[in-house]
Every structure is written in structure tokens, then in C-alpha cells.
N, C-alpha and C positions, 0 to 999 in steps of 0.2 A: 397429385400426392407427393409430398416432399421426400427427399432421400432420408432414410433412417426409419421410416414407418415400417412396422412389422406386423404380420398376421401369423399367429402361432397356434398350432394344434398340439396340445400337450396331454399325453395319456388319454386320448379320446375326448379331451376338452379343448376347444378352440379359444384362443384369446387374441384380441386385436390390440396391438401396442403401437402408440405413436410417440416417438422420441423417448421411449422407455416408460411411458405412462399408459396403463391399461384403461380401456374404455368399454370392456365387456368380456364376459366369459360365458360360453354356452355349451351345453351337453349335446354332442353330435350323435349320440346313440339312443338317448331317451327322448321323451317328449320335451318340446321347447316351451319354456314358461312364458316367453314374451310373444309367442305366436307369430305375428306378422313380420316384423323386422324391416318394415318400410320398403318392401319390394316394389319395383316399377312394373305396372301391369301392361305397359305398352299401349295404353289407350289415351285418348285426349277428349276433352269436352267438345261438343259440336260448336259451341260458341267461342272456344279458345282459339287464338291465332296460332297456326302452325309455324314454328320458327324455322328459318332457312339459313343457309350460309354455313361456313366452317364452324366446327365446335370450338368453344373458347377454352382458354387455359383453366378457368374456374370450373367449367363443365367437365373437362377431362379429369381434373382432380376429384370432383364430386362423385362422378359415376364410377370411376375406378375404385375409389374408397368404398362405396356402397357395394359394389360387386364382390370385392375381396372380403368385406365384412360379412355379407350373406354366405359366401362360400365357406368362410371360417366358422360360421354358426352351424354349418351342416345343412343349410337351407338351400338345397339344390333348386327347388322350384322358384324361390324368390330370386336367387342369383341368375337363373336362366331368364327371368323376365327383365333383367337388366341388360340382356343381349338382344341382338337383332335376329336370333334364330333359337327361340326357347325350346322348340320341339327337339332339336339336336343337342342343345346345351344341357338340358336337365339330366338325361340318363348318363351323359359323360361326367358331369359333376358328381352325381350320386355314386357312380362307379369308382371314383377316386378312393373312397373308403370301403365300399362294399366289394369291389372286385380287385382293386390294386392293393387293398389292405394297408393303406397309409394310416398309421396310428398317431404319429407326431410329425409336425412340420412347422417350420418358421419361414414365412415368405417375406422377403425384404425388397420392397420396390426401390428402383433407382430413379434418377431424374428423368422426367418425361422428355422425349425428343419429338417435338410436334405433338401429334395425337397418340404417339406410341409410348406406353409405360412398360419399361423392362423390369424384371424382378428375378431374384434368385430364390431357390427353394432348398432348404436343408430339412430333410424328412427322415422318418424312421418307418420302415416297412416291417410288419410282424405277421407271421403265418405259422400256426400250429406250434407255438412256443419258440420259434426262431425269429430273431429280429436283426436288422442290419441298417446302418445309416445310408442315406441316399441323397445326393445333391445334384442339382441341375439348374439351368437358367431358362427362362421363357419370357414372354411379353404379351401384352394385350394392346389393342388399338381401339380408340373411341371414335365413333362416327355418329352422324346425325340420322335418326330414323327417317325413312323415306316417307312414311305416312303420318307419323306422330310429330316429327320434328324434334324429338327428344334425344339427348345424347345417350348412346347405347354402346356397349362393348361389341365390337365386330366379331361375331363368333366364328371361331375356327378351332379344330382339335388342338392346334398348337398352343392355345391359351392354357391348356392343362399340361402339355409336354411338347417341346419343340419338334419331336420326331413323329408325333401322331399325325396321321393323314385321314381323310374321310373314309369311313368304313372300318378303321382300325380302333383298337381299344387297349387300355392297360389291364393286365391280369397278373395276379400273383398266385402261384400254386406249383404243383409238380410240373416240370418241364414236359412238353409234348414228346421230346426225344432226348436221349442221353447226350451229354456234352462229349466233345471229341478233343483229343490231343493230336492235332495235325502235325506231321513231321515231313521234312523234305526227303529226297531220295537217299540222302546220307544219314537220316535219322535225327537231324537237327529240328528242334521244336519251332513251329511257326505260330505266332500269335498276332492278332489284329493290333495290339498295342505297339509291337515292334515293327510290323509291316502293315500299315493302315490300309493300303490298297487291297489287302486280302480280306477285309472285314466282311463284305457281302458274300465273297466266295466261301469263306469259312462257315458262315451262317448257312449257305446253301448245301455245303458238304455235310454239315451236321444234320440238317433236315433229311437229307437223302440217305446218309450212311451211318447215322448215329446208332441205330439199332444193330446194324451189321458189325459195327466196330467193337462191340462187346462191353459197352459201358452201362451204367444205371443212372436213371434220371435224378436230378436234384430239385431244389426249390428255387424258383427264379421269378423275378418281375420282368415281364416281357411286353412288347407291343405285339398284340395278336393280329396276324395278317388278315386282311379282308378277303384274300384269295386262298382257296383250299390248297392250291399247289405251291404257294409261296411260304418260305420259312418265317417263323416268328423271329422278332429281333429281341435278343436278350439285353436288358438294361441293368439288371442287378442280380447277382447270385447270392442267395441267402444260405444255401448249402449246396456244395458242388456235386454230390452224388459221386459216381465213379466214371471219369472220362474214359472213353474207348480210344485206343490209338489208331489213327488213320494215316497210312503212308501215302503221300502224294508224289507226283513227278517233279515238283518244284525244286529249285536249287537256292538255298538260303543266301549264298553269296551273290548270285545273279539277281535275286529278288531285292536284296539290299541296295545293289547298284541301280536297279530300275527305280526304286522308290526315290532315291536321291536325285537321279537324272531328271525325272519328270517334274520335280519341284521347282526347277528353274523357269518353268513356264506356267502361265495361269491355266491353260487347258492343254493337256498332253497325255498321250497314252503310249505304252510300249508292251510288246510281247516277245518272248524268246522261245524257240522250239528246237528240239534236237532232231535234225534231219533223218538220222538213221533209224529212229524209233517213233517219232511223232510226240515224244514227251514234252509237255509244256514246262519250261524251266523258270519262267518269270512272267508276271503280269502286273502292271502298275498304271495308275491313273492319277492325274491331278486335275480337279479335286479328287481326293482319295475316297471320299464317301459319295453316295448317290449312284447315279447311272454308271454302269460299267462299260464305258466307251470302248475300251480295249477289246472286249469280247462281244459287245452287242451293238457297236456303232454301225452306221450305214452311210458311208460317204464315198464320193468319187476319189480314187487313189492317185490320180494324176499319172505321171510317166512311170511310176513303179509298175503299172499295168503292162508296160512294154516288154516285161519278162514273158508274159503270156503271149502277147502279140508276136514277139520274135520267135518263140517256140512254134507257134502256128505257121508262120511264114517259112521257117526252115524245114519243119516237118513235111509241109506240103510241096516243098521244092521251089517256092517262089523267090527265095533268097538264101544266102549262106553268109557265114560270119565274115568272109573275106571278099564277098562280091561287092563290086562298086554299085552304089545306088545314089540317086540324086537327092541333095538336101538344099532346096531353094529357100529363100527367106519366107515366102508365103506359098500356099497352094489352095486351090478351090476345088471342092468336091460336092456335087449335087446342091449347088447354090450356097454352100457354107464355106467361109474362108477360114483357113487355119494358118497360124504363124508360129515362128520360133521366138523364144525369149530375146528381146532387143533386136529382132529381125536378123539374126545371124544366119549364115549359110556355110556349107562345107563343100568346096570344089573337089571333085574327084575322091569323095569319101567312100568308105565301105559301110556295110551294115554295122560292123563293130564300132566304127568311128561315130556313126549317127546314134548308136545305142549309148556309148560312153559319154557323148556330149549332149545327149537327150534332144536330138533333132526331131521335132514333131512332124515336120513336113515329109521327111524321108519315109516315115511309117504310113502317113496318110496316102502317099502316092502309090503304095503297094496294093491298096484296096482295089484298084482297077484290074489287077491280075487275078484276084480271088473271085471265083465265079459264084461263091456262096456267101451272102451277107451274114449268115448265121454261123460262119466258120469259127469266129472267135468265141462265141458263146459255147459251142460244142467243145472247143479245145479247153476252155476253162473248166467245164464239167467233166469231160471224159479223161483228161490228163491230170488236172490240178485239183479235182475233187470239189470245185466250187458248187454250192447248192445241193449237196448230197445228204443233208440232214445229219450233221455231225453229232455224235454222242460223246462229248468230251468228259462228262461227269458232272458238269454244271451247265447252266443255260448259256448258249452261245449263238451267234448269228453267223451262218457259214458262207456269206457272200452271195452276190447276185450279178450275173451278166445276162440280161435278157436278150433273146434273139431280136435283132433290129435290122433295119434296111436303110439305104441311102446315107444321108448326112449323119444320122444318128449312129449308124454302124461305124462310120468313119471316126466319130468322136470317141467311140469305145476303144479304138486302137490306141489312143493316147490316155486312156483312163478317165475320160470325161463322160458327159451324157448320163446314161442310165446305169452305168456300172456302180455298184455299191460294195464297199469293202470296209474292213476294220484292221487294226494292227495284227490281230490273230490270223486273219485270212492272208495278209501279205507276208507274214512270217512263214506261214505254211507254203505259200507260193514259192518263196525263196528256198525253203527246205526241199520242195519237190524239184526245183531246178537243180539244186545241188546234187541230188542222188538220181534224178530221173524218174523216181517213183513216189506217188502220193501216199503218205502215211498219215492217217487222220490224227490230228492233235488230241491228246488225252491229258487229263490232270489227275485221274485216278485209274488204276489198273482195271480194265473191263472184266477181269476174272472175278472181281469182288461182287459184281451184281449181274454178270452175264449179259450186259447190254451189247447190242450189235454195233459194230464199228464200220463206218463207211469205207468202201473201196472204190477206186476209180476204174474205169473201163480198161485202161491200158497205161503202160509206162511210156516214157519218151524213148525213142531209139537211142542207143548209146552215143552215136555220132552227134545227134541233136543236143543231147544233154551236155556233151563235152563242149560244143560250140557255145551253147548258152552260158555255161559256167565260166568259160574263158572270157566271154564278153563282159560278164560281171567283174571278173578279175581286172580287166582293163579299165573299167569304170572306177574301181578302187585305186588302181595304180596311177593313172594319169588323167582320168575323166572327171566328171562332176562330183564324184565321191572321194576324190583324193584327199582333200583337207580333213574331212571327218574321219577317214579310215587310217590316217597316217600313224596314229597311236596303237592301232590294232595289229597284233602279230598273227603268225600262222598263215595258212592258205586262206586268202580272203577275197571277197568280192562284194559288189554293192550295186544299187540302182537308186537314183534320186527321183523325186517327183514333186510337183506342186500342182494344186488343184484349186481353181476358182469356183466357189460355190455361192449361188444366189447373188451374184454380183458384188460380193464382198470386196473391199478395197485392197486387202492383202490376202494372197492365196494361202491355203493350208499347206504346211510343209510336211512332205512324206519322205521316208528313207527306209530302205531295207538292205540288209547285208548278211554275210556269213563269215565265220572264221572257224576253220576246221569243221567240227561236227556241231556247230551251233549257228542257228539262223535267228535273226531278230528284225522286227519292223516297228516303226514309230510314226505317229502323226502328231503335229503341233498345230493347233488351230491358229490361223492367221500368222503362221510362223515364217511365211515367205518361201524362199528357195529351200529345197529339201536338204541340201548339204549344210545349210546354215543353222537350222534349228533342230529338226528331227535327226539329222546325221550324228551330232555329238551324243544324243540320247542312246541311239543304237550302239555307237562305239563303246560307250561306258558299260553297257550290258554285255557286249561281246568280250570285252577285256576281263570281266569278272566271272563269266559263266564257264560251265564245263558240260 
């Protein structure tokens, strides 16, 4: 179909227009006068030859035109027969008017790119006397039917709207929960338009706390979730109702810095936490929409895990910050060889030196002195709160350090193997190292809903916390975190990391650090060394936060 063709739904009557010339108008609410509309039944004669091979340009133009034509006539059944999944397509197409309450629309196709036909929709949604314009873009793809050989629209919910997924549907009506006006800890308003990374978080906060925040529901067009526990996604607000005010722990300045910092990389996430309280000050992802990697990711954190390993070694008396430990270029343990970046070694170094320069082998060599292979897992859980079912106020994954033995246990010492963390987890680890006590991260005050907050079994002894914090200070002062933290003021510390996952050519970049009473952690996918990519992201948030 050529650019400029339009399918219009006007006042309950659809009209198909090509180049400004109408070729049909059909009542979508009453009986159709022409009945059939030329729908594809999806069958073929037994004697007819089934066509094979890629769909042609002419077939793409023909079937996309017929599909949009049938949709425009309100003939959901006929339109569905032009797809390769009529059973799913028909109720979705019918629901566009019946449940989404679209009363007017103009669909403008663009130029086909291969078998894909993009188009824009300018619509009007009307419900109980209230109407509002609605615009978006979507696309359809034409494929050849597997059994009939006929060109068909490859059915997916995204044909109707790009954010629809299997099991979800469009609905217009009274919102399931009142909207909220989310504010940061200083009362500054937080919106998904200004802070895109907060989109899914604000939706989740609304679903969970909308009733408690004191608002009243409005009229909205939403994507109704397929899961009972998941929030609906608001697409269009016809009437606002009364938003309830919800105070979060976020900091608008830190959030703005986080949003800007992650945009420098195609895949990055960062979280900032206040060590003295556990308050989450910022969370950002790039891409900003979709999966919330910062809160729900599960990845090996590389050498940032040495914060936990060092705490365990010092607490159990196997090492101390100023104790000399060997850092050879390589070391073997239980049949597995571990090495340092570029094969470096540190003659006559201390634990602090190996920590600040991120010597892998120095930490691996210590495992011979530890009589319990599960010691690291216990330290992570009992001191740093990893795996304790955090109740932050939204869905988060709270890290995982499984009990392991042999070479797998050794790999955990340097944040590889079966260790799974995200930016939230590592920001919390740094916050715990900073104060010596785990304070579960929160984004909404638990007093609002009385939810339980996880507590760790014990705090670090003061001497251990002091040694650990000082080792991080040295990393920021002259170690691998020096360049990234140079622009950060106050009492500061850091730890770099890189993690190779699934044999990828370039390792993931990890970095965590603190400045005064703010801790932050970031991961950049395939970013290389921690100080090069994730480091500047953390530094930007630390400079802006409070």
C-alpha cells in the first residue's frame, strides 16, 4: 500500500481513503449492507497449487489493504480471516470499538519496508460523554500461510497497538485504581515524562498505593494486564479524577543525573541508596522502558563482589587490610585457572593493595584458609542482607549467592560463577560496607502499608567496617576507581568490576561507590573495565545526590 493511503473511522462510520479519494464508507455499529467484504477464509481448493516462497510486493500491498479495509468496516471476523491466527485476532479487533471505545480514527500507512507495513493512528476515544484524541504508531507484517500459501497478516497484538502483548487488551473506563502524584523526599513532583526510567515504577506504585494515597479514580484507556498482580498501563487519560499524593524516598536531582548518565550507553542501569536509612534516591535504566534491569536484573557483578569477600576474610581473621598477601599473575584452584587482567602481579602487596588494584588471584588464594566453602554465601546473607526477600515497595530481586563448593566457590570470591546481582543489590552492599549495618532499601515508607522490612542477622564489627571502608577509599584515591571518582567530593570510596557473561567478547562494566551518606552502583552491558563505563555513571549520580 503506498504512502498517503488512509483508513478513517469518523463518528462511528469508517471510511477508507486512498490519496484523498474515498472508496467506501461503512456503518460499524449497525448491520452491514454489503455483508461479505471479500474476506479471506484461509482455505484453498484441493486442486489449487499452494504457492511458496517469500511474499511479493504486490501481495503485501493487496493483503494489507484488504485487512485495513475490513477492520475499517468494523468486520472483525472478515479482517481476522486475513491473518494467520483468526481465533485470537477477531476478539481483539472487535474490542477496539467495544472495549477501547474508539469512535473515530484515521490510519495512515507508511511505505512498506520489506514485508512490514508501518502506520500511524490518530483516533478519538469516547466514554460516557467524555472524548479525547489519541495518537500512536504501529505496524503489520505480511507472511505466507503455511498451509494455504496465501499472503496473510502475521497476527500479533501489536497490530492493534505496539505495547499490547499476548493476554493483554485495550480497555476504556473507570481506572482500577486512583492516579497518584508521586513526589520525592523534598516534595518535588516526579513524572514519567520528565523521568522516563520511573515509568514502570510509578505504574507499580499507583497500583499498590493508589487507594491509600487518598485519590479518586478517573476515566482512562489502559492496557489491561494479563496478570492479576501486575498494574494496568495507562495510555490515555480522558478525565483525571483526583490524584492522591504519594511521597517516595527518591531525590529529583539524583534521579535527573541518573537518567542523563545512563543514556550515554545502549544498555545501562544505576541505583543510589542512602546508607544511613536505606532510602532509594535514584534508579535509572537505558532503555528506559521495558524490563527494569536496575531492580530486577540477575548478573554476575565481577570484582565489586570483593567487598563481600573482603568483609568475610577480615571478619573471620584470615586477612586484614594491611596484611601482606600474594598476588601472582595466575592461580589454579580445584582444576580451574584464574588470572588477573593482562596478567599483572603485585610483589609484596597487602590486602588493601590487591583490593584497590582488583587482583583476582590474591582473593582466590585465600580460599585455602577458609574451611567452609559456603562462608561467602553466609556472609552475603547474614551481614549484607542478600536473599532476604526485600520489601522495597515495588518488585525487586534481592540478589543471590548460592552455597557452592570447589572451583565454583572460588569463582564466587571474585563475583563470577553463580553469583547474581543487580545495581540495587550492589548499591546496598556498598551502603552496608559504609555503615557496617544492612538497612533494607525502600522506595516508599513501610509505615504506609505496614509491610515487613528485612533485617540481617548481624552487623559488621566496627573494626571490620572501618578496614573495609578504608580499602574502598584507597580504591577511589589511587586504585582502579581513581579516574572515575576524581570529580566526586566528600568522604568517598569505590570498587570496580568487570564480568564476562556467556563468553561475550567484551565484559560487563560494574562500578560501585559512596560519597558521604550516598552509595551508588551501576552496570553497563559490554562496557569493559568498570572504571571506564560504569564508573562515570556512578560518579554523576554521587555528585548530584543527597
